[in-house]
PDB file of N, H, CA, C and O in Angstrom:
ATOM      1  N   UNK A   1     -51.786  79.419 -94.353  1.00  0.00           N
ATOM      2  CA  UNK A   1     -50.491  79.459 -93.708  1.00  0.00           C
ATOM      3  C   UNK A   1     -49.737  80.719 -94.128  1.00  0.00           C
ATOM      4  O   UNK A   1     -49.916  81.256 -95.222  1.00  0.00           O
ATOM      5  N   UNK A   2     -48.922  81.143 -93.242  1.00  0.00           N
ATOM      6  H   UNK A   2     -48.776  80.707 -92.354  1.00  0.00           H
ATOM      7  CA  UNK A   2     -48.110  82.322 -93.491  1.00  0.00           C
ATOM      8  C   UNK A   2     -46.720  81.861 -93.917  1.00  0.00           C
ATOM      9  O   UNK A   2     -46.287  80.769 -93.549  1.00  0.00           O
ATOM     10  N   UNK A   3     -46.030  82.679 -94.683  1.00  0.00           N
ATOM     11  H   UNK A   3     -46.382  83.566 -94.982  1.00  0.00           H
ATOM     12  CA  UNK A   3     -44.703  82.325 -95.181  1.00  0.00           C
ATOM     13  C   UNK A   3     -43.747  82.039 -94.026  1.00  0.00           C
ATOM     14  O   UNK A   3     -42.915  81.138 -94.133  1.00  0.00           O
ATOM     15  N   UNK A   4     -43.845  82.772 -92.943  1.00  0.00           N
ATOM     16  H   UNK A   4     -44.521  83.503 -92.856  1.00  0.00           H
ATOM     17  CA  UNK A   4     -42.963  82.559 -91.779  1.00  0.00           C
ATOM     18  C   UNK A   4     -43.173  81.186 -91.156  1.00  0.00           C
ATOM     19  O   UNK A   4     -42.218  80.551 -90.708  1.00  0.00           O
ATOM     20  N   UNK A   5     -44.426  80.725 -91.125  1.00  0.00           N
ATOM     21  H   UNK A   5     -45.202  81.241 -91.488  1.00  0.00           H
ATOM     22  CA  UNK A   5     -44.704  79.396 -90.576  1.00  0.00           C
ATOM     23  C   UNK A   5     -44.110  78.304 -91.455  1.00  0.00           C
ATOM     24  O   UNK A   5     -43.590  77.312 -90.945  1.00  0.00           O
ATOM     25  N   UNK A   6     -44.182  78.477 -92.761  1.00  0.00           N
ATOM     26  H   UNK A   6     -44.605  79.283 -93.175  1.00  0.00           H
ATOM     27  CA  UNK A   6     -43.598  77.492 -93.669  1.00  0.00           C
ATOM     28  C   UNK A   6     -42.089  77.424 -93.507  1.00  0.00           C
ATOM     29  O   UNK A   6     -41.499  76.344 -93.541  1.00  0.00           O
ATOM     30  N   UNK A   7     -41.467  78.586 -93.330  1.00  0.00           N
ATOM     31  H   UNK A   7     -41.945  79.463 -93.302  1.00  0.00           H
ATOM     32  CA  UNK A   7     -40.012  78.614 -93.161  1.00  0.00           C
ATOM     33  C   UNK A   7     -39.615  77.937 -91.854  1.00  0.00           C
ATOM     34  O   UNK A   7     -38.621  77.213 -91.809  1.00  0.00           O
ATOM     35  N   UNK A   8     -40.376  78.163 -90.800  1.00  0.00           N
ATOM     36  H   UNK A   8     -41.184  78.751 -90.836  1.00  0.00           H
ATOM     37  CA  UNK A   8     -40.020  77.543 -89.522  1.00  0.00           C
ATOM     38  C   UNK A   8     -40.247  76.033 -89.572  1.00  0.00           C
ATOM     39  O   UNK A   8     -39.488  75.279 -88.962  1.00  0.00           O
ATOM     40  N   UNK A   9     -41.271  75.581 -90.283  1.00  0.00           N
ATOM     41  H   UNK A   9     -41.887  76.193 -90.778  1.00  0.00           H
ATOM     42  CA  UNK A   9     -41.498  74.148 -90.444  1.00  0.00           C
ATOM     43  C   UNK A   9     -40.358  73.498 -91.221  1.00  0.00           C
ATOM     44  O   UNK A   9     -39.921  72.400 -90.877  1.00  0.00           O
ATOM     45  N   UNK A  10     -39.876  74.163 -92.259  1.00  0.00           N
ATOM     46  H   UNK A  10     -40.231  75.055 -92.538  1.00  0.00           H
ATOM     47  CA  UNK A  10     -38.784  73.617 -93.061  1.00  0.00           C
ATOM     48  C   UNK A  10     -37.501  73.534 -92.253  1.00  0.00           C
ATOM     49  O   UNK A  10     -36.768  72.550 -92.352  1.00  0.00           O
ATOM     50  N   UNK A  11     -37.221  74.559 -91.454  1.00  0.00           N
ATOM     51  H   UNK A  11     -37.816  75.358 -91.373  1.00  0.00           H
ATOM     52  CA  UNK A  11     -35.988  74.528 -90.651  1.00  0.00           C
ATOM     53  C   UNK A  11     -36.095  73.474 -89.552  1.00  0.00           C
ATOM     54  O   UNK A  11     -35.094  72.847 -89.205  1.00  0.00           O
ATOM     55  N   UNK A  12     -37.273  73.272 -89.006  1.00  0.00           N
ATOM     56  H   UNK A  12     -38.086  73.782 -89.287  1.00  0.00           H
ATOM     57  CA  UNK A  12     -37.451  72.241 -87.983  1.00  0.00           C
ATOM     58  C   UNK A  12     -37.220  70.858 -88.578  1.00  0.00           C
ATOM     59  O   UNK A  12     -36.627  69.994 -87.931  1.00  0.00           O
ATOM     60  N   UNK A  13     -37.688  70.641 -89.814  1.00  0.00           N
ATOM     61  H   UNK A  13     -38.170  71.342 -90.339  1.00  0.00           H
ATOM     62  CA  UNK A  13     -37.465  69.351 -90.466  1.00  0.00           C
ATOM     63  C   UNK A  13     -35.999  69.138 -90.781  1.00  0.00           C
ATOM     64  O   UNK A  13     -35.507  68.015 -90.676  1.00  0.00           O
ATOM     65  N   UNK A  14     -35.294  70.179 -91.160  1.00  0.00           N
ATOM     66  H   UNK A  14     -35.693  71.092 -91.245  1.00  0.00           H
ATOM     67  CA  UNK A  14     -33.871  70.038 -91.457  1.00  0.00           C
ATOM     68  C   UNK A  14     -33.086  69.727 -90.192  1.00  0.00           C
ATOM     69  O   UNK A  14     -32.184  68.890 -90.232  1.00  0.00           O
ATOM     70  N   UNK A  15     -33.391  70.361 -89.088  1.00  0.00           N
ATOM     71  H   UNK A  15     -34.124  71.041 -89.055  1.00  0.00           H
ATOM     72  CA  UNK A  15     -32.710  70.085 -87.826  1.00  0.00           C
ATOM     73  C   UNK A  15     -32.985  68.659 -87.368  1.00  0.00           C
ATOM     74  O   UNK A  15     -32.098  67.987 -86.843  1.00  0.00           O
ATOM     75  N   UNK A  16     -34.201  68.207 -87.566  1.00  0.00           N
ATOM     76  H   UNK A  16     -34.922  68.754 -87.993  1.00  0.00           H
ATOM     77  CA  UNK A  16     -34.534  66.831 -87.211  1.00  0.00           C
ATOM     78  C   UNK A  16     -33.769  65.838 -88.060  1.00  0.00           C
ATOM     79  O   UNK A  16     -33.343  64.791 -87.571  1.00  0.00           O
ATOM     80  N   UNK A  17     -33.595  66.164 -89.335  1.00  0.00           N
ATOM     81  H   UNK A  17     -33.941  67.014 -89.732  1.00  0.00           H
ATOM     82  CA  UNK A  17     -32.842  65.282 -90.223  1.00  0.00           C
ATOM     83  C   UNK A  17     -31.382  65.193 -89.829  1.00  0.00           C
ATOM     84  O   UNK A  17     -30.774  64.127 -89.930  1.00  0.00           O
ATOM     85  N   UNK A  18     -30.811  66.307 -89.380  1.00  0.00           N
ATOM     86  H   UNK A  18     -31.304  67.172 -89.298  1.00  0.00           H
ATOM     87  CA  UNK A  18     -29.415  66.305 -88.947  1.00  0.00           C
ATOM     88  C   UNK A  18     -29.251  65.468 -87.690  1.00  0.00           C
ATOM     89  O   UNK A  18     -28.288  64.710 -87.573  1.00  0.00           O
ATOM     90  N   UNK A  19     -30.172  65.594 -86.755  1.00  0.00           N
ATOM     91  H   UNK A  19     -30.954  66.209 -86.850  1.00  0.00           H
ATOM     92  CA  UNK A  19     -30.052  64.816 -85.525  1.00  0.00           C
ATOM     93  C   UNK A  19     -30.238  63.324 -85.804  1.00  0.00           C
ATOM     94  O   UNK A  19     -29.575  62.497 -85.178  1.00  0.00           O
ATOM     95  N   UNK A  20     -31.113  62.974 -86.715  1.00  0.00           N
ATOM     96  H   UNK A  20     -31.652  63.646 -87.223  1.00  0.00           H
ATOM     97  CA  UNK A  20     -31.292  61.570 -87.092  1.00  0.00           C
ATOM     98  C   UNK A  20     -30.029  61.056 -87.764  1.00  0.00           C
ATOM     99  O   UNK A  20     -29.622  59.920 -87.522  1.00  0.00           O
ATOM    100  N   UNK A  21     -29.408  61.866 -88.597  1.00  0.00           N
ATOM    101  H   UNK A  21     -29.739  62.789 -88.794  1.00  0.00           H
ATOM    102  CA  UNK A  21     -28.168  61.456 -89.259  1.00  0.00           C
ATOM    103  C   UNK A  21     -27.060  61.235 -88.240  1.00  0.00           C
ATOM    104  O   UNK A  21     -26.282  60.289 -88.369  1.00  0.00           O
ATOM    105  N   UNK A  22     -26.980  62.085 -87.242  1.00  0.00           N
ATOM    106  H   UNK A  22     -27.611  62.853 -87.138  1.00  0.00           H
ATOM    107  CA  UNK A  22     -25.953  61.919 -86.206  1.00  0.00           C
ATOM    108  C   UNK A  22     -26.214  60.658 -85.403  1.00  0.00           C
ATOM    109  O   UNK A  22     -25.282  59.911 -85.105  1.00  0.00           O
ATOM    110  N   UNK A  23     -27.456  60.412 -85.052  1.00  0.00           N
ATOM    111  H   UNK A  23     -28.213  61.019 -85.295  1.00  0.00           H
ATOM    112  CA  UNK A  23     -27.796  59.197 -84.297  1.00  0.00           C
ATOM    113  C   UNK A  23     -27.458  57.951 -85.113  1.00  0.00           C
ATOM    114  O   UNK A  23     -26.893  56.995 -84.580  1.00  0.00           O
ATOM    115  N   UNK A  24     -27.800  57.955 -86.401  1.00  0.00           N
ATOM    116  H   UNK A  24     -28.259  58.732 -86.834  1.00  0.00           H
ATOM    117  CA  UNK A  24     -27.498  56.805 -87.251  1.00  0.00           C
ATOM    118  C   UNK A  24     -25.996  56.612 -87.417  1.00  0.00           C
ATOM    119  O   UNK A  24     -25.518  55.478 -87.444  1.00  0.00           O
ATOM    120  N   UNK A  25     -25.253  57.698 -87.526  1.00  0.00           N
ATOM    121  H   UNK A  25     -25.642  58.619 -87.503  1.00  0.00           H
ATOM    122  CA  UNK A  25     -23.797  57.606 -87.622  1.00  0.00           C
ATOM    123  C   UNK A  25     -23.214  56.974 -86.367  1.00  0.00           C
ATOM    124  O   UNK A  25     -22.331  56.120 -86.448  1.00  0.00           O
ATOM    125  N   UNK A  26     -23.702  57.388 -85.225  1.00  0.00           N
ATOM    126  H   UNK A  26     -24.419  58.081 -85.159  1.00  0.00           H
ATOM    127  CA  UNK A  26     -23.220  56.810 -83.964  1.00  0.00           C
ATOM    128  C   UNK A  26     -23.587  55.331 -83.877  1.00  0.00           C
ATOM    129  O   UNK A  26     -22.761  54.507 -83.485  1.00  0.00           O
ATOM    130  N   UNK A  27     -24.821  54.993 -84.242  1.00  0.00           N
ATOM    131  H   UNK A  27     -25.492  55.663 -84.561  1.00  0.00           H
ATOM    132  CA  UNK A  27     -25.274  53.612 -84.124  1.00  0.00           C
ATOM    133  C   UNK A  27     -24.559  52.659 -85.085  1.00  0.00           C
ATOM    134  O   UNK A  27     -24.247  51.524 -84.722  1.00  0.00           O
ATOM    135  N   UNK A  28     -24.304  53.120 -86.301  1.00  0.00           N
ATOM    136  H   UNK A  28     -24.558  54.042 -86.595  1.00  0.00           H
ATOM    137  CA  UNK A  28     -23.772  52.206 -87.313  1.00  0.00           C
ATOM    138  C   UNK A  28     -22.279  52.339 -87.575  1.00  0.00           C
ATOM    139  O   UNK A  28     -21.710  51.501 -88.274  1.00  0.00           O
ATOM    140  N   UNK A  29     -21.627  53.364 -87.036  1.00  0.00           N
ATOM    141  H   UNK A  29     -22.089  54.044 -86.468  1.00  0.00           H
ATOM    142  CA  UNK A  29     -20.195  53.528 -87.269  1.00  0.00           C
ATOM    143  C   UNK A  29     -19.425  53.563 -85.961  1.00  0.00           C
ATOM    144  O   UNK A  29     -18.526  52.747 -85.755  1.00  0.00           O
ATOM    145  N   UNK A  30     -19.754  54.479 -85.085  1.00  0.00           N
ATOM    146  H   UNK A  30     -20.483  55.142 -85.252  1.00  0.00           H
ATOM    147  CA  UNK A  30     -18.956  54.709 -83.883  1.00  0.00           C
ATOM    148  C   UNK A  30     -19.029  53.525 -82.924  1.00  0.00           C
ATOM    149  O   UNK A  30     -17.995  53.066 -82.439  1.00  0.00           O
ATOM    150  N   UNK A  31     -20.209  53.032 -82.645  1.00  0.00           N
ATOM    151  H   UNK A  31     -21.050  53.405 -83.038  1.00  0.00           H
ATOM    152  CA  UNK A  31     -20.350  51.935 -81.687  1.00  0.00           C
ATOM    153  C   UNK A  31     -19.709  50.646 -82.209  1.00  0.00           C
ATOM    154  O   UNK A  31     -18.961  50.020 -81.458  1.00  0.00           O
ATOM    155  N   UNK A  32     -19.954  50.216 -83.443  1.00  0.00           N
ATOM    156  H   UNK A  32     -20.561  50.725 -84.053  1.00  0.00           H
ATOM    157  CA  UNK A  32     -19.290  48.993 -83.912  1.00  0.00           C
ATOM    158  C   UNK A  32     -17.762  49.105 -83.944  1.00  0.00           C
ATOM    159  O   UNK A  32     -17.068  48.152 -83.589  1.00  0.00           O
ATOM    160  N   UNK A  33     -17.239  50.242 -84.359  1.00  0.00           N
ATOM    161  H   UNK A  33     -17.803  51.016 -84.647  1.00  0.00           H
ATOM    162  CA  UNK A  33     -15.784  50.414 -84.358  1.00  0.00           C
ATOM    163  C   UNK A  33     -15.250  50.375 -82.938  1.00  0.00           C
ATOM    164  O   UNK A  33     -14.209  49.767 -82.689  1.00  0.00           O
ATOM    165  N   UNK A  34     -15.928  50.998 -82.019  1.00  0.00           N
ATOM    166  H   UNK A  34     -16.774  51.492 -82.221  1.00  0.00           H
ATOM    167  CA  UNK A  34     -15.512  50.969 -80.613  1.00  0.00           C
ATOM    168  C   UNK A  34     -15.519  49.558 -80.042  1.00  0.00           C
ATOM    169  O   UNK A  34     -14.612  49.179 -79.301  1.00  0.00           O
ATOM    170  N   UNK A  35     -16.531  48.788 -80.383  1.00  0.00           N
ATOM    171  H   UNK A  35     -17.268  49.095 -80.985  1.00  0.00           H
ATOM    172  CA  UNK A  35     -16.602  47.399 -79.904  1.00  0.00           C
ATOM    173  C   UNK A  35     -15.459  46.570 -80.487  1.00  0.00           C
ATOM    174  O   UNK A  35     -14.825  45.800 -79.766  1.00  0.00           O
ATOM    175  N   UNK A  36     -15.192  46.719 -81.776  1.00  0.00           N
ATOM    176  H   UNK A  36     -15.707  47.345 -82.362  1.00  0.00           H
ATOM    177  CA  UNK A  36     -14.115  45.954 -82.404  1.00  0.00           C
ATOM    178  C   UNK A  36     -12.750  46.309 -81.817  1.00  0.00           C
ATOM    179  O   UNK A  36     -11.939  45.419 -81.557  1.00  0.00           O
ATOM    180  N   UNK A  37     -12.492  47.584 -81.609  1.00  0.00           N
ATOM    181  H   UNK A  37     -13.151  48.306 -81.820  1.00  0.00           H
ATOM    182  CA  UNK A  37     -11.204  48.006 -81.050  1.00  0.00           C
ATOM    183  C   UNK A  37     -11.059  47.520 -79.616  1.00  0.00           C
ATOM    184  O   UNK A  37      -9.995  47.030 -79.239  1.00  0.00           O
ATOM    185  N   UNK A  38     -12.102  47.646 -78.815  1.00  0.00           N
ATOM    186  H   UNK A  38     -12.966  48.044 -79.122  1.00  0.00           H
ATOM    187  CA  UNK A  38     -12.005  47.215 -77.421  1.00  0.00           C
ATOM    188  C   UNK A  38     -11.878  45.698 -77.321  1.00  0.00           C
ATOM    189  O   UNK A  38     -11.181  45.202 -76.436  1.00  0.00           O
ATOM    190  N   UNK A  39     -12.532  44.955 -78.203  1.00  0.00           N
ATOM    191  H   UNK A  39     -13.098  45.359 -78.922  1.00  0.00           H
ATOM    192  CA  UNK A  39     -12.387  43.494 -78.193  1.00  0.00           C
ATOM    193  C   UNK A  39     -10.979  43.077 -78.606  1.00  0.00           C
ATOM    194  O   UNK A  39     -10.439  42.108 -78.071  1.00  0.00           O
ATOM    195  N   UNK A  40     -10.385  43.793 -79.546  1.00  0.00           N
ATOM    196  H   UNK A  40     -10.823  44.580 -79.980  1.00  0.00           H
ATOM    197  CA  UNK A  40      -9.006  43.514 -79.936  1.00  0.00           C
ATOM    198  C   UNK A  40      -8.041  43.755 -78.785  1.00  0.00           C
ATOM    199  O   UNK A  40      -7.131  42.959 -78.558  1.00  0.00           O
ATOM    200  N   UNK A  41      -8.234  44.844 -78.062  1.00  0.00           N
ATOM    201  H   UNK A  41      -8.973  45.491 -78.246  1.00  0.00           H
ATOM    202  CA  UNK A  41      -7.388  45.145 -76.901  1.00  0.00           C
ATOM    203  C   UNK A  41      -7.603  44.101 -75.810  1.00  0.00           C
ATOM    204  O   UNK A  41      -6.640  43.663 -75.181  1.00  0.00           O
ATOM    205  N   UNK A  42      -8.834  43.701 -75.579  1.00  0.00           N
ATOM    206  H   UNK A  42      -9.617  44.057 -76.089  1.00  0.00           H
ATOM    207  CA  UNK A  42      -9.121  42.674 -74.575  1.00  0.00           C
ATOM    208  C   UNK A  42      -8.474  41.346 -74.951  1.00  0.00           C
ATOM    209  O   UNK A  42      -7.939  40.656 -74.083  1.00  0.00           O
ATOM    210  N   UNK A  43      -8.514  40.977 -76.223  1.00  0.00           N
ATOM    211  H   UNK A  43      -8.949  41.537 -76.928  1.00  0.00           H
ATOM    212  CA  UNK A  43      -7.897  39.737 -76.680  1.00  0.00           C
ATOM    213  C   UNK A  43      -6.381  39.779 -76.493  1.00  0.00           C
ATOM    214  O   UNK A  43      -5.776  38.773 -76.120  1.00  0.00           O
ATOM    215  N   UNK A  44      -5.768  40.927 -76.746  1.00  0.00           N
ATOM    216  H   UNK A  44      -6.259  41.744 -77.049  1.00  0.00           H
ATOM    217  CA  UNK A  44      -4.318  41.055 -76.564  1.00  0.00           C
ATOM    218  C   UNK A  44      -3.932  40.903 -75.098  1.00  0.00           C
ATOM    219  O   UNK A  44      -2.973  40.200 -74.778  1.00  0.00           O
ATOM    220  N   UNK A  45      -4.663  41.550 -74.218  1.00  0.00           N
ATOM    221  H   UNK A  45      -5.441  42.121 -74.478  1.00  0.00           H
ATOM    222  CA  UNK A  45      -4.373  41.451 -72.780  1.00  0.00           C
ATOM    223  C   UNK A  45      -4.600  40.031 -72.282  1.00  0.00           C
ATOM    224  O   UNK A  45      -3.783  39.499 -71.530  1.00  0.00           O
ATOM    225  N   UNK A  46      -5.689  39.421 -72.689  1.00  0.00           N
ATOM    226  H   UNK A  46      -6.353  39.853 -73.300  1.00  0.00           H
ATOM    227  CA  UNK A  46      -5.989  38.054 -72.263  1.00  0.00           C
ATOM    228  C   UNK A  46      -4.941  37.071 -72.770  1.00  0.00           C
ATOM    229  O   UNK A  46      -4.527  36.179 -72.029  1.00  0.00           O
ATOM    230  N   UNK A  47      -4.508  37.215 -74.010  1.00  0.00           N
ATOM    231  H   UNK A  47      -4.844  37.940 -74.612  1.00  0.00           H
ATOM    232  CA  UNK A  47      -3.472  36.347 -74.551  1.00  0.00           C
ATOM    233  C   UNK A  47      -2.161  36.507 -73.815  1.00  0.00           C
ATOM    234  O   UNK A  47      -1.474  35.521 -73.550  1.00  0.00           O
ATOM    235  N   UNK A  48      -1.801  37.744 -73.479  1.00  0.00           N
ATOM    236  H   UNK A  48      -2.359  38.545 -73.695  1.00  0.00           H
ATOM    237  CA  UNK A  48      -0.566  37.991 -72.734  1.00  0.00           C
ATOM    238  C   UNK A  48      -0.641  37.361 -71.342  1.00  0.00           C
ATOM    239  O   UNK A  48       0.319  36.735 -70.894  1.00  0.00           O
ATOM    240  N   UNK A  49      -1.774  37.523 -70.659  1.00  0.00           N
ATOM    241  H   UNK A  49      -2.554  38.032 -71.023  1.00  0.00           H
ATOM    242  CA  UNK A  49      -1.924  36.942 -69.324  1.00  0.00           C
ATOM    243  C   UNK A  49      -1.892  35.414 -69.357  1.00  0.00           C
ATOM    244  O   UNK A  49      -1.259  34.785 -68.509  1.00  0.00           O
ATOM    245  N   UNK A  50      -2.566  34.826 -70.324  1.00  0.00           N
ATOM    246  H   UNK A  50      -3.081  35.337 -71.013  1.00  0.00           H
ATOM    247  CA  UNK A  50      -2.601  33.372 -70.410  1.00  0.00           C
ATOM    248  C   UNK A  50      -1.242  32.806 -70.810  1.00  0.00           C
ATOM    249  O   UNK A  50      -0.884  31.714 -70.370  1.00  0.00           O
ATOM    250  N   UNK A  51      -0.485  33.516 -71.626  1.00  0.00           N
ATOM    251  H   UNK A  51      -0.776  34.403 -71.983  1.00  0.00           H
ATOM    252  CA  UNK A  51       0.855  33.078 -72.003  1.00  0.00           C
ATOM    253  C   UNK A  51       1.781  33.083 -70.789  1.00  0.00           C
ATOM    254  O   UNK A  51       2.543  32.139 -70.581  1.00  0.00           O
ATOM    255  N   UNK A  52       1.714  34.149 -69.989  1.00  0.00           N
ATOM    256  H   UNK A  52       1.095  34.916 -70.158  1.00  0.00           H
ATOM    257  CA  UNK A  52       2.524  34.197 -68.768  1.00  0.00           C
ATOM    258  C   UNK A  52       2.126  33.088 -67.795  1.00  0.00           C
ATOM    259  O   UNK A  52       2.990  32.477 -67.167  1.00  0.00           O
ATOM    260  N   UNK A  53       0.837  32.828 -67.668  1.00  0.00           N
ATOM    261  H   UNK A  53       0.135  33.325 -68.179  1.00  0.00           H
ATOM    262  CA  UNK A  53       0.356  31.774 -66.771  1.00  0.00           C
ATOM    263  C   UNK A  53       0.866  30.412 -67.220  1.00  0.00           C
ATOM    264  O   UNK A  53       1.306  29.614 -66.391  1.00  0.00           O
ATOM    265  N   UNK A  54       0.813  30.137 -68.507  1.00  0.00           N
ATOM    266  H   UNK A  54       0.455  30.785 -69.179  1.00  0.00           H
ATOM    267  CA  UNK A  54       1.291  28.851 -69.015  1.00  0.00           C
ATOM    268  C   UNK A  54       2.797  28.707 -68.819  1.00  0.00           C
ATOM    269  O   UNK A  54       3.277  27.623 -68.486  1.00  0.00           O
ATOM    270  N   UNK A  55       3.541  29.787 -69.022  1.00  0.00           N
ATOM    271  H   UNK A  55       3.151  30.667 -69.293  1.00  0.00           H
ATOM    272  CA  UNK A  55       4.987  29.731 -68.811  1.00  0.00           C
ATOM    273  C   UNK A  55       5.310  29.440 -67.347  1.00  0.00           C
ATOM    274  O   UNK A  55       6.236  28.681 -67.063  1.00  0.00           O
ATOM    275  N   UNK A  56       4.572  30.022 -66.426  1.00  0.00           N
ATOM    276  H   UNK A  56       3.819  30.638 -66.657  1.00  0.00           H
ATOM    277  CA  UNK A  56       4.819  29.784 -65.007  1.00  0.00           C
ATOM    278  C   UNK A  56       4.414  28.375 -64.591  1.00  0.00           C
ATOM    279  O   UNK A  56       5.116  27.742 -63.802  1.00  0.00           O
ATOM    280  N   UNK A  57       3.304  27.878 -65.102  1.00  0.00           N
ATOM    281  H   UNK A  57       2.734  28.392 -65.743  1.00  0.00           H
ATOM    282  CA  UNK A  57       2.851  26.533 -64.734  1.00  0.00           C
ATOM    283  C   UNK A  57       3.802  25.444 -65.204  1.00  0.00           C
ATOM    284  O   UNK A  57       4.059  24.477 -64.487  1.00  0.00           O
ATOM    285  N   UNK A  58       4.315  25.610 -66.405  1.00  0.00           N
ATOM    286  H   UNK A  58       4.106  26.396 -66.987  1.00  0.00           H
ATOM    287  CA  UNK A  58       5.120  24.549 -67.004  1.00  0.00           C
ATOM    288  C   UNK A  58       6.603  24.887 -67.034  1.00  0.00           C
ATOM    289  O   UNK A  58       7.344  24.360 -67.864  1.00  0.00           O
ATOM    290  N   UNK A  59       7.040  25.763 -66.133  1.00  0.00           N
ATOM    291  H   UNK A  59       6.438  26.191 -65.458  1.00  0.00           H
ATOM    292  CA  UNK A  59       8.444  26.105 -66.072  1.00  0.00           C
ATOM    293  C   UNK A  59       9.268  24.872 -65.683  1.00  0.00           C
ATOM    294  O   UNK A  59       8.936  24.163 -64.733  1.00  0.00           O
ATOM    295  N   UNK A  60      10.336  24.635 -66.426  1.00  0.00           N
ATOM    296  H   UNK A  60      10.606  25.211 -67.197  1.00  0.00           H
ATOM    297  CA  UNK A  60      11.194  23.504 -66.151  1.00  0.00           C
ATOM    298  C   UNK A  60      10.772  22.227 -66.879  1.00  0.00           C
ATOM    299  O   UNK A  60      11.413  21.192 -66.697  1.00  0.00           O
ATOM    300  N   UNK A  61       9.736  22.263 -67.683  1.00  0.00           N
ATOM    301  H   UNK A  61       9.215  23.103 -67.831  1.00  0.00           H
ATOM    302  CA  UNK A  61       9.306  21.083 -68.409  1.00  0.00           C
ATOM    303  C   UNK A  61       9.579  21.284 -69.895  1.00  0.00           C
ATOM    304  O   UNK A  61       9.982  22.365 -70.325  1.00  0.00           O
ATOM    305  N   UNK A  62       9.357  20.246 -70.657  1.00  0.00           N
ATOM    306  H   UNK A  62       9.030  19.368 -70.308  1.00  0.00           H
ATOM    307  CA  UNK A  62       9.594  20.342 -72.106  1.00  0.00           C
ATOM    308  C   UNK A  62       8.517  21.147 -72.815  1.00  0.00           C
ATOM    309  O   UNK A  62       8.718  21.556 -73.959  1.00  0.00           O
ATOM    310  N   UNK A  63       7.391  21.384 -72.177  1.00  0.00           N
ATOM    311  H   UNK A  63       7.228  21.052 -71.248  1.00  0.00           H
ATOM    312  CA  UNK A  63       6.305  22.135 -72.809  1.00  0.00           C
ATOM    313  C   UNK A  63       6.724  23.586 -73.118  1.00  0.00           C
ATOM    314  O   UNK A  63       6.318  24.157 -74.130  1.00  0.00           O
ATOM    315  N   UNK A  64       7.544  24.169 -72.227  1.00  0.00           N
ATOM    316  H   UNK A  64       7.875  23.705 -71.405  1.00  0.00           H
ATOM    317  CA  UNK A  64       7.984  25.553 -72.446  1.00  0.00           C
ATOM    318  C   UNK A  64       8.857  25.622 -73.681  1.00  0.00           C
ATOM    319  O   UNK A  64       8.737  26.557 -74.472  1.00  0.00           O
ATOM    320  N   UNK A  65       9.726  24.654 -73.857  1.00  0.00           N
ATOM    321  H   UNK A  65       9.824  23.894 -73.215  1.00  0.00           H
ATOM    322  CA  UNK A  65      10.592  24.645 -75.038  1.00  0.00           C
ATOM    323  C   UNK A  65       9.793  24.379 -76.315  1.00  0.00           C
ATOM    324  O   UNK A  65      10.108  24.940 -77.365  1.00  0.00           O
ATOM    325  N   UNK A  66       8.784  23.546 -76.240  1.00  0.00           N
ATOM    326  H   UNK A  66       8.528  23.091 -75.387  1.00  0.00           H
ATOM    327  CA  UNK A  66       7.967  23.244 -77.427  1.00  0.00           C
ATOM    328  C   UNK A  66       7.086  24.436 -77.815  1.00  0.00           C
ATOM    329  O   UNK A  66       6.794  24.632 -78.995  1.00  0.00           O
ATOM    330  N   UNK A  67       6.668  25.218 -76.840  1.00  0.00           N
ATOM    331  H   UNK A  67       6.905  25.058 -75.882  1.00  0.00           H
ATOM    332  CA  UNK A  67       5.768  26.332 -77.093  1.00  0.00           C
ATOM    333  C   UNK A  67       6.470  27.511 -77.738  1.00  0.00           C
ATOM    334  O   UNK A  67       5.802  28.361 -78.328  1.00  0.00           O
ATOM    335  N   UNK A  68       7.718  27.593 -77.655  1.00  0.00           N
ATOM    336  H   UNK A  68       8.261  26.903 -77.176  1.00  0.00           H
ATOM    337  CA  UNK A  68       8.417  28.694 -78.318  1.00  0.00           C
ATOM    338  C   UNK A  68       8.938  29.627 -77.341  1.00  0.00           C
ATOM    339  O   UNK A  68       9.561  30.623 -77.709  1.00  0.00           O
TER     340      UNK A  68
END
């Protein structure tokens, strides 16, 4: 082997390691955080919609006063 070939093999392995690290970072950090944040936002919207629906259904009854 020539010294130039060894250097190119080493740089290719380092670039591969960086891309694997980026993929692992995305898989184990970015995607789970994105799912948790989007589920929290979905839960907030759903709770707001269901609260408005319950207030409209039971308007004029004692359930609205008991619910707060």
